[in-house]
C-alpha positions as CSV (number, residue, x, y, z in Angstrom):
1,M,153.2,80.7,72.9
2,F,153.0,78.1,70.2
3,S,155.1,75.0,69.9
4,H,155.8,73.1,66.7
5,V,157.4,69.7,67.3
6,V,158.5,67.5,64.3
7,I,159.6,63.9,64.7
8,F,161.7,62.5,61.8
9,W,162.3,59.0,60.6
10,T,165.2,58.9,58.2
11,K,165.5,56.7,55.1
12,P,167.6,53.7,56.1
13,D,169.0,53.4,52.6
14,V,170.4,57.0,52.6
15,A,174.0,57.1,54.0
16,D,174.4,59.6,56.9
17,A,170.7,60.7,56.7
18,T,170.6,61.6,60.3
19,E,173.7,63.8,60.1
20,K,172.4,65.4,56.9
21,L,169.1,66.2,58.5
22,L,170.7,67.7,61.6
23,A,173.1,69.8,59.5
24,G,170.3,70.9,57.2
25,A,168.1,72.0,60.1
26,E,171.0,74.1,61.4
27,E,171.7,75.6,58.0
28,Y,168.1,76.4,56.9
29,L,165.9,76.7,60.0
30,K,167.9,77.8,63.0
31,D,168.1,81.5,62.1
32,I,164.7,82.1,60.6
33,P,163.7,85.4,62.3
34,V,160.2,84.5,63.6
35,L,161.6,81.7,65.8
36,R,161.5,82.4,69.6
37,H,163.3,79.0,70.3
38,Y,165.1,76.4,68.2
39,H,166.2,73.0,69.3
40,C,167.0,70.1,67.1
41,G,168.8,66.8,68.0
42,A,169.2,63.1,67.5
43,M,167.0,60.7,69.4
44,A,168.3,60.1,73.0
45,G,168.3,56.5,74.0
46,S,166.5,55.5,77.2
47,H,166.0,52.5,79.5
48,R,162.4,53.5,80.0
49,D,159.8,51.5,78.0
50,V,157.5,54.5,77.6
51,V,160.1,56.5,75.6
52,D,159.7,56.1,71.8
53,Q,163.1,55.1,70.3
54,T,162.0,54.4,66.8
55,Y,162.8,57.9,65.3
56,Q,166.2,59.4,64.5
57,V,165.7,63.2,64.8
58,A,163.4,65.6,66.6
59,L,162.8,69.3,66.0
60,N,161.3,71.6,68.6
61,L,160.4,75.2,67.6
62,V,158.6,77.8,69.6
63,F,156.8,80.9,68.2
64,D,154.9,83.8,69.8
65,D,151.6,82.5,68.4
66,Q,150.1,80.3,65.7
67,A,150.0,83.1,63.2
68,T,153.8,83.5,63.5
69,Q,154.2,79.8,63.0
70,D,152.1,80.1,59.8
71,V,154.6,82.7,58.6
72,Y,157.4,80.3,59.3
73,Q,155.7,77.6,57.2
74,E,155.9,79.8,54.1
75,H,159.4,81.2,54.8
76,P,161.7,80.5,51.8
77,R,164.3,78.9,54.0
78,H,161.8,76.5,55.5
79,L,160.5,75.6,52.0
80,E,164.1,75.0,50.9
81,F,164.7,72.7,53.9
82,V,161.7,70.6,53.0
83,E,162.9,70.2,49.4
84,K,166.7,69.9,49.9
85,V,166.9,68.1,53.2
86,F,163.6,66.6,54.4
87,K,162.5,64.9,51.2
88,P,165.8,63.3,50.2
89,N,166.6,62.1,53.7
90,C,163.3,61.3,55.5
91,G,160.7,58.6,54.9
92,R,158.3,60.0,57.5
93,G,157.7,63.0,59.7
94,V,155.0,63.6,62.3
95,V,154.1,67.0,63.6
96,Y,152.8,67.9,67.0
97,D,151.5,71.5,67.3
98,F,150.2,73.0,70.6
99,A,149.5,76.3,72.1
100,G,149.6,77.5,75.7
């Protein structure tokens, strides 16, 4: 199994950037055939100091293996998401990939 986690910080000067990012992920990414699991959501507030609360949206994708994740990276719908949704709405994104 291979997990691909992306943390997004939206642009504060873009109205409704969080909602646009969430809607765009649903539209472009959710149904890409190589995904084993898709989960995307807004940051959940916490009373715990160890919980990072600086970002707005997180994306958690699971694939069979890293090779399948590589296929996803080149999928036309993923590339369209990057251009039409990520770039206009996000100032920063951090990726955490892990296998196991």
